[in-house]
C-alpha positions as CSV (number, residue, x, y, z in Angstrom):
1,M,113.0,-16.6,74.1
2,M,116.0,-14.7,75.5
3,L,118.6,-12.9,73.4
4,N,122.3,-13.1,74.4
5,I,123.9,-10.3,72.6
6,Q,127.7,-10.7,72.4
7,N,128.5,-8.0,69.9
8,Y,126.4,-4.8,69.5
9,E,128.1,-4.1,66.1
10,I,125.8,-6.7,64.4
11,L,122.6,-4.8,65.2
12,N,121.0,-3.7,61.9
13,F,120.3,0.0,62.4
14,D,119.9,2.5,59.6
15,S,123.5,3.5,58.6
16,G,122.4,7.0,58.2
17,D,122.8,7.5,62.0
18,L,126.5,6.5,61.9
19,L,129.7,8.2,60.6
20,V,133.1,6.8,60.3
21,S,136.0,8.8,61.5
22,K,139.5,9.0,59.9
23,R,140.6,6.4,62.4
24,G,137.8,4.1,61.3
25,G,135.8,4.1,64.5
26,P,132.1,4.8,64.4
27,K,130.7,8.1,65.6
28,M,127.0,8.4,66.5
29,R,124.9,11.2,65.2
30,S,121.7,9.8,66.7
31,P,121.4,10.5,70.4
32,S,118.5,8.0,70.6
33,L,120.6,5.2,69.2
34,L,123.5,6.0,71.5
35,V,121.1,5.9,74.5
36,A,119.4,2.6,73.3
37,L,122.8,0.9,72.8
38,T,124.1,2.1,76.2
39,R,121.0,0.7,77.8
40,L,121.4,-2.6,76.0
41,K,125.0,-2.9,77.0
42,G,123.9,-3.3,80.6
43,Y,122.1,-6.6,79.7
44,K,123.9,-9.9,79.5
45,N,120.5,-11.6,78.5
46,I,117.3,-9.8,77.5
47,S,113.8,-10.9,76.7
48,R,112.3,-10.0,73.4
49,A,109.8,-7.8,75.1
50,E,112.4,-5.9,77.0
51,F,114.5,-5.6,73.9
52,E,111.6,-4.2,71.8
53,E,110.7,-1.8,74.7
54,V,114.2,-0.3,74.9
55,L,114.4,0.2,71.1
56,S,110.8,1.4,70.8
57,K,111.2,3.9,73.6
58,H,114.1,5.6,71.6
59,G,112.1,5.6,68.3
60,L,114.1,2.7,66.7
61,N,112.7,-0.3,64.8
62,P,112.8,-3.3,67.2
63,E,111.2,-5.8,64.8
64,A,113.9,-5.2,62.1
65,A,116.7,-5.4,64.7
66,Y,115.3,-8.6,66.3
67,E,114.8,-10.4,62.9
68,F,118.4,-9.4,61.9
69,L,119.8,-10.9,65.2
70,E,117.7,-14.1,64.8
71,K,119.2,-14.6,61.2
72,H,122.8,-13.9,62.3
73,S,123.0,-15.7,65.7
């Protein structure tokens, strides 16, 4: 199965890695999350194996993120 991610804001990552500025825009405190999202942004379509590899490589939880995306797509 291939994922087609239209909006990275729906990824279910621990909110402890995000801060909201006075303007309301998110700021990343987690360098690994920022790198993973930057890599994912380069994909229009991604296989589950590739998605899990990108997140795992950066110490994130790919299973929880994938399950969340399946429920909300």
